[in-house]
C-alpha positions as CSV (number, residue, x, y, z in Angstrom):
1,M,3.1,6.6,-3.8
2,S,-0.4,7.5,-5.4
3,I,-3.9,5.8,-4.3
4,K,-3.9,3.1,-6.8
5,I,-0.7,1.7,-6.0
6,K,-1.3,1.8,-2.5
7,F,-4.3,0.2,-2.5
8,I,-2.9,-3.0,-4.9
9,L,-0.2,-3.1,-2.0
10,W,-2.9,-2.8,0.8
11,F,-4.7,-5.9,-1.0
12,S,-1.9,-7.9,-1.5
13,L,-0.7,-7.2,2.1
14,L,-4.0,-7.9,3.2
15,G,-4.8,-11.4,0.8
16,A,-1.0,-12.7,1.8
17,Y,-1.7,-12.3,5.4
18,I,-5.3,-13.9,5.1
19,M,-4.0,-16.9,3.1
20,T,-0.7,-17.5,5.8
21,L,-3.2,-17.6,8.5
22,G,-5.6,-19.6,6.1
23,G,-2.5,-21.9,5.4
24,I,-1.8,-22.5,8.8
25,F,-5.1,-23.7,10.1
26,Y,-5.7,-25.9,6.7
27,H,-2.0,-27.2,7.2
28,N,-2.9,-28.2,11.0
29,L,-6.3,-29.7,9.4
30,F,-4.7,-31.4,6.8
31,K,-2.2,-32.7,8.7
32,W,-4.7,-34.0,11.4
33,T,-7.3,-35.6,8.5
34,F,-4.3,-37.2,6.5
35,D,-2.6,-38.7,9.5
36,E,-5.4,-39.6,11.2
37,K,-6.6,-41.6,7.9
38,L,-3.3,-43.2,7.6
39,K,-3.3,-44.4,10.7
40,A,-7.0,-45.8,10.6
41,D,-6.2,-47.2,7.3
42,V,-3.1,-49.1,8.1
43,I,-4.8,-50.3,11.6
44,E,-8.0,-52.0,9.4
45,T,-5.8,-53.3,6.5
46,I,-4.1,-55.4,9.4
47,K,-7.6,-56.6,11.0
48,T,-8.5,-57.4,7.4
49,Y,-5.3,-59.7,7.3
50,A,-5.7,-60.8,11.3
51,P,-7.7,-63.9,11.1
52,T,-5.1,-65.7,9.0
53,L,-2.7,-64.9,11.7
54,R,-4.8,-65.9,14.5
55,E,-5.3,-69.2,13.4
56,G,-1.4,-70.0,12.3
57,L,-0.9,-68.6,15.8
58,L,-3.2,-71.3,17.1
59,K,-1.9,-73.7,15.2
60,N,1.8,-74.0,15.0
61,P,2.1,-71.4,18.5
62,R,6.2,-71.8,17.8
63,S,6.6,-71.7,14.0
64,I,5.3,-69.4,11.6
65,T,3.0,-71.2,9.1
66,F,2.9,-71.4,5.6
67,E,-0.1,-69.1,5.0
68,E,1.3,-66.6,7.7
69,F,4.6,-66.3,6.2
70,K,2.8,-65.9,2.3
71,L,0.8,-62.8,4.1
72,M,3.4,-61.1,5.9
73,N,6.3,-61.7,3.1
74,E,4.3,-60.8,0.0
75,T,1.3,-58.5,1.5
76,I,2.2,-56.4,4.9
77,S,5.9,-56.1,4.8
78,R,5.4,-54.9,0.7
79,D,2.6,-52.3,2.0
80,E,4.9,-49.0,0.8
81,R,3.3,-47.3,4.0
82,I,4.7,-49.9,6.3
83,T,8.7,-49.2,7.0
84,S,9.1,-52.3,8.8
85,V,7.2,-55.3,10.9
86,V,7.8,-57.6,14.1
87,Y,5.8,-60.1,14.1
88,V,5.7,-61.9,17.9
89,N,4.0,-64.3,19.3
90,R,2.2,-65.0,23.1
91,A,5.7,-66.2,24.3
92,G,7.6,-63.2,23.2
93,I,9.3,-65.0,20.5
94,I,9.8,-63.4,16.8
95,R,7.7,-65.2,14.5
96,W,8.3,-62.8,11.2
97,H,10.5,-60.3,10.9
98,R,12.2,-58.8,7.2
99,E,15.8,-60.0,8.7
100,A,15.7,-63.7,9.0
101,R,18.8,-63.7,11.9
102,F,15.9,-62.2,14.4
103,I,13.6,-65.0,13.4
104,G,13.0,-67.2,16.9
105,M,15.0,-64.5,18.7
106,S,13.1,-63.6,22.2
107,W,12.0,-60.2,22.3
108,D,14.2,-59.2,25.2
109,E,17.4,-60.3,23.2
110,Y,16.0,-58.4,20.4
111,I,15.4,-54.9,22.1
112,S,18.8,-55.0,22.9
113,Q,20.1,-54.8,19.9
114,V,17.3,-53.0,18.3
115,P,15.7,-50.5,20.8
116,I,12.2,-49.9,20.3
117,M,11.3,-46.4,19.7
118,T,8.3,-45.4,21.8
119,D,6.2,-47.5,24.3
120,A,3.6,-48.4,22.0
121,I,3.9,-52.3,22.3
122,V,3.5,-52.1,26.2
123,Q,0.7,-50.0,26.1
124,A,-1.3,-52.1,23.9
125,K,-0.8,-54.8,25.4
126,E,-2.2,-53.6,28.8
127,A,-5.0,-52.4,26.8
128,K,-5.3,-55.0,24.4
129,S,-6.0,-52.8,21.7
130,P,-3.8,-51.1,18.9
131,K,-1.8,-48.2,19.9
132,V,-0.2,-45.7,17.8
133,R,2.9,-43.3,19.0
134,Q,4.9,-41.0,16.9
135,V,8.6,-41.6,16.8
136,P,10.1,-38.4,18.6
137,K,11.8,-36.0,16.0
138,Q,11.1,-38.5,12.9
139,P,8.3,-38.7,10.4
140,Y,7.2,-41.8,11.6
141,Y,4.5,-43.9,13.8
142,E,4.9,-46.3,15.8
143,I,1.9,-48.9,15.6
144,A,1.2,-52.0,17.9
145,I,-1.6,-54.3,17.0
146,P,-2.2,-57.1,19.7
147,L,-4.0,-60.3,17.8
148,S,-6.7,-61.9,20.6
149,V,-8.6,-65.1,20.8
150,N,-11.1,-64.7,23.4
151,N,-10.2,-61.6,24.9
152,E,-6.5,-63.5,25.4
153,I,-3.6,-61.9,23.0
154,V,-1.8,-64.8,21.4
155,G,0.3,-62.4,19.1
156,M,1.6,-59.1,18.6
157,L,2.1,-57.3,15.6
158,L,4.6,-54.1,15.8
159,L,4.9,-51.8,12.9
160,L,6.9,-48.8,11.9
161,V,4.6,-46.6,9.8
162,S,5.8,-44.0,7.5
163,R,4.2,-40.3,7.3
164,A,5.7,-40.1,4.0
165,T,2.1,-40.8,2.5
166,S,0.2,-38.7,4.3
167,Q,3.0,-35.7,4.0
168,A,2.6,-35.9,0.3
169,L,-1.2,-35.7,0.8
170,I,-0.8,-32.6,2.7
171,S,1.4,-30.9,0.1
172,S,-0.6,-31.9,-2.7
173,A,-3.8,-30.1,-0.4
174,M,-1.6,-27.4,0.4
175,K,-1.0,-26.7,-3.1
176,K,-4.0,-26.6,-4.2
177,Y,-5.5,-24.2,-1.6
178,V,-2.7,-21.8,-2.2
179,I,-4.2,-22.0,-6.1
180,G,-7.4,-21.8,-4.5
181,A,-6.9,-19.1,-2.4
182,V,-4.8,-16.9,-5.1
183,F,-7.9,-17.8,-7.4
184,V,-10.5,-16.5,-4.8
185,L,-8.2,-12.9,-4.1
186,G,-8.0,-12.6,-8.0
187,I,-12.1,-12.8,-8.5
188,L,-12.4,-10.5,-5.3
189,G,-9.7,-8.2,-6.0
190,V,-10.2,-7.5,-9.8
191,P,-13.8,-7.1,-9.9
192,L,-13.0,-5.0,-6.8
193,Y,-10.3,-2.8,-8.3
194,L,-12.2,-2.1,-11.1
195,F,-15.0,-0.6,-8.9
196,I,-12.8,1.7,-7.6
197,S,-11.0,2.3,-10.1
198,S,-13.9,3.4,-12.4
199,H,-16.1,4.8,-9.4
200,I,-12.9,6.6,-7.1
201,F,-9.8,6.5,-9.3
202,S,-11.0,7.7,-12.3
203,K,-13.2,10.4,-11.1
204,I,-10.2,11.7,-8.7
205,D,-8.0,12.2,-11.9
206,M,-11.0,13.5,-13.7
207,L,-11.4,16.3,-10.9
208,V,-7.4,16.9,-10.7
209,E,-7.6,17.4,-14.1
210,A,-10.5,19.9,-13.9
211,I,-8.8,21.5,-11.0
212,D,-5.9,22.2,-13.4
213,A,-7.7,23.4,-16.4
214,A,-9.8,25.6,-14.5
215,S,-9.8,29.1,-15.4
216,F,-8.8,32.0,-13.5
217,K,-10.5,34.5,-15.4
218,T,-14.3,32.9,-14.8
219,F,-13.0,30.7,-11.7
220,E,-15.2,27.9,-13.4
221,L,-14.5,23.8,-12.6
222,K,-15.9,22.1,-15.7
223,F,-16.0,19.1,-13.6
224,E,-19.9,17.1,-14.1
225,V,-20.9,17.2,-10.4
226,K,-22.5,13.7,-9.2
227,N,-24.1,12.7,-5.7
228,D,-21.3,11.4,-4.2
229,E,-18.2,12.0,-2.4
230,I,-16.6,13.3,-5.5
231,G,-19.0,15.1,-6.5
232,M,-18.9,16.8,-2.8
233,L,-15.9,17.3,-3.0
234,A,-16.2,19.1,-6.7
235,E,-18.9,21.1,-5.4
236,S,-16.5,22.2,-2.6
237,V,-14.0,23.2,-4.5
238,N,-15.9,25.2,-6.9
239,N,-17.7,27.1,-3.8
240,L,-13.7,27.8,-3.1
241,L,-12.9,29.2,-6.5
242,K,-16.5,31.3,-6.6
243,K,-15.4,33.0,-3.0
244,F,-12.0,33.4,-4.5
245,K,-13.3,35.5,-7.0
246,K,-15.7,37.3,-4.9
247,E,-12.8,38.0,-3.1
248,I,-10.6,38.9,-6.2
249,D,-13.5,41.3,-7.5
250,G,-14.0,42.8,-4.0
251,Y,-10.6,43.6,-4.0
252,V,-10.1,45.0,-7.6
253,K,-13.0,46.8,-7.3
254,K,-11.7,48.5,-4.0
255,E,-8.3,49.1,-5.6
256,K,-10.4,50.9,-8.4
257,Y,-12.2,52.6,-6.4
258,F,-9.2,53.8,-4.5
259,R,-7.3,54.3,-7.8
260,E,-10.1,56.6,-8.6
261,I,-10.7,58.5,-5.3
262,E,-6.4,58.8,-5.7
263,E,-6.5,60.3,-8.8
264,K,-8.9,62.8,-8.2
265,W,-7.1,64.0,-5.2
266,W,-4.0,64.3,-7.0
267,K,-5.8,66.2,-9.5
268,T,-7.8,68.6,-7.6
269,I,-4.1,69.3,-4.9
270,L,-2.0,69.5,-7.8
271,K,-4.2,71.6,-10.2
272,T,-4.6,74.4,-7.2
273,I,-0.3,74.5,-6.5
274,V,0.7,73.5,-9.8
275,P,1.3,76.3,-12.4
276,H,-0.1,75.4,-16.0
277,N,3.5,75.8,-17.4
278,E,4.7,73.0,-15.3
279,Y,4.6,68.9,-15.8
280,V,3.4,66.7,-12.9
281,I,3.5,62.8,-13.1
282,V,2.4,60.5,-10.0
283,V,3.5,56.9,-10.8
284,D,3.2,53.8,-8.4
285,E,5.4,51.4,-6.8
286,N,5.8,50.0,-10.2
287,N,5.9,53.1,-12.0
288,N,2.8,52.4,-13.4
289,V,1.2,56.5,-14.4
290,L,-1.5,57.2,-11.8
291,Y,-1.9,60.9,-12.6
292,A,-0.4,63.4,-15.0
293,N,-1.6,67.1,-15.7
294,F,-1.4,66.8,-19.1
295,E,-2.6,64.7,-21.6
296,L,-1.0,61.6,-22.1
297,R,-0.5,59.3,-25.7
298,N,-3.4,57.0,-26.5
299,I,-1.8,53.8,-24.9
300,S,-4.1,50.7,-24.1
301,G,-4.6,49.8,-20.4
302,S,-2.0,51.2,-18.0
303,V,0.4,53.7,-19.0
304,H,3.9,53.0,-17.9
305,L,6.4,56.1,-17.1
306,L,8.5,55.1,-19.6
307,D,5.3,55.5,-22.1
308,V,5.4,59.1,-20.8
309,I,9.4,60.1,-21.0
310,D,12.4,59.0,-23.5
311,S,14.1,56.0,-22.1
312,Q,17.5,58.3,-23.4
313,Q,16.6,60.5,-20.6
314,Q,19.3,59.1,-18.1
315,N,19.1,62.0,-16.3
316,L,15.4,61.7,-15.0
317,L,15.5,58.1,-14.7
318,R,18.3,58.4,-12.4
319,L,16.6,61.0,-10.2
320,V,13.7,58.6,-10.3
321,G,16.2,55.8,-9.0
322,Q,17.7,58.3,-6.0
323,A,14.3,59.4,-4.7
324,F,13.2,55.5,-4.0
325,D,16.1,54.7,-2.5
326,N,15.6,58.1,-0.4
327,P,12.0,58.3,0.8
328,G,10.8,61.8,1.6
329,E,14.4,63.6,0.2
330,V,13.9,65.8,-2.7
331,M,16.1,65.3,-5.6
332,E,16.9,68.0,-8.1
333,G,18.1,67.8,-11.7
334,E,17.3,68.8,-15.4
335,T,16.1,67.0,-18.4
336,I,14.2,67.7,-21.8
337,F,10.7,67.1,-21.7
338,K,8.3,68.1,-24.4
339,G,11.1,69.6,-26.5
340,Q,12.1,72.0,-23.1
341,N,15.2,72.2,-21.1
342,L,13.3,72.1,-17.6
343,A,14.4,71.0,-14.5
344,V,12.9,68.2,-12.2
345,K,12.4,67.6,-8.9
346,V,11.5,64.0,-7.8
347,V,10.5,63.0,-4.5
348,H,9.2,59.5,-3.1
349,I,6.5,58.7,-0.6
350,G,6.0,56.1,1.4
351,D,7.5,52.9,2.7
352,T,4.6,50.0,1.8
353,P,3.3,49.0,-1.6
354,E,-0.2,50.7,-0.4
355,L,1.5,54.0,0.0
356,N,4.4,54.3,-2.0
357,R,4.1,57.3,-4.8
358,T,6.5,59.0,-6.8
359,L,6.0,62.5,-7.9
360,I,8.0,64.2,-10.7
361,L,7.8,67.8,-11.0
362,L,9.1,69.4,-14.2
363,Y,8.9,73.0,-14.3
364,P,10.7,76.1,-16.3
365,K,14.2,77.1,-15.3
366,K,14.6,80.4,-13.8
367,V,16.2,82.9,-15.9
368,Y,19.2,85.2,-13.9
C-alpha cells in the first residue's frame, strides 16, 4: 500500500474519530440546551396565561369560567408541544380536560383510571413551584405548574410535553454539525494533502525515478538535492553509489592487476618449459583465454576459447569438458590445430572461481 493511500486512510480515520467524539459532545450539549429551552418555554408560556387562570379560580372555584375555558380549549391545548393537559382546582377536582368525561372528577378517582407517570405534581405541590420530570423510557416530560395566590395554591396544571420539537432541533443541529465538520476536515485535509504531496510524495517519486535511472557506468544519481529530509536521503543514496563505484573500480583494478600478474606468470613458466613447436592455451572458468604462447586473431575485448579453436573440433571440446569435471586429472587425445594433426593434453586446476584454470597443451605426435 502506497504512502499516499495510507495518508488518506489515516486522515479519514482520524477525522471520523474526531467527528464521532465531537458528535457525542455536541449531541449531549444540544440535547441539554434544547430540552432546557423546551421546558423553560412551556413554563413561561403558562406563566403568561396564569393571571387569567387565577382570576377564574378566585371568581368561581367550583366550575370553569368562560375565559378559562376559551384559554384552555383554544390556546394551551392546541400548543403542538403539549400532548395533554389536566387542570385541577384547590379541592382536587378536575376543572378542564380534553376528554369531557374527566371534567368534575376528583383527582383520586382520575389517577385510578389514568395513572400518573411521574411524581411531578406531588413535588410541585410541596415546593409550590413548577417541577419537571422526564417520563421513564418515553420522549415526554411531565410538568406540574402550581397556581398560587398569596403563597396559597388555588389550582394546578399537569402538562405532558413532547420532546419531538427538541428532538427535531437536535437532529437539525446534528446535521449542520456533520456538514460543518466534513467541510472543516476538507478545508484542513486538502491543503495538507497538497502540501505533503508537493513536498514529500512528489519528491519521493522523483527520487525513485532517479534511482531507477541511475547509471551503473558513472554511478551518478541525477536528482536535484535540496536542504530537506528528501535531499538528505538523495545525498545518502548518492554517497552509497559513490562507495559502490569506488569498491567496483578497486575490484576491477585489482582483478586486472592479478590477471596481468597471472599472465606474466603463465608466460614466464610456459615459455621456459614448453618448446616452440608446441601450443599452450590457458583459460578461466568461463573459457576466456588468459594466455596463449602464440599470436591470437585480432579480437576486441576478451577472447573466448571458441574464438581460437574451431567449434567443429568436438574432440578437443570434449576433453576440456572432461577435464573440468575431473580437476587435477590429465585428459589426452588428438585434434587438428593450425592445419596440423596434434596430440592434446588438457588439465583443469582449482575448485573455486578464483583458481579455476584449464591448461590445454597441443604438441606434435611422436613418430615411432
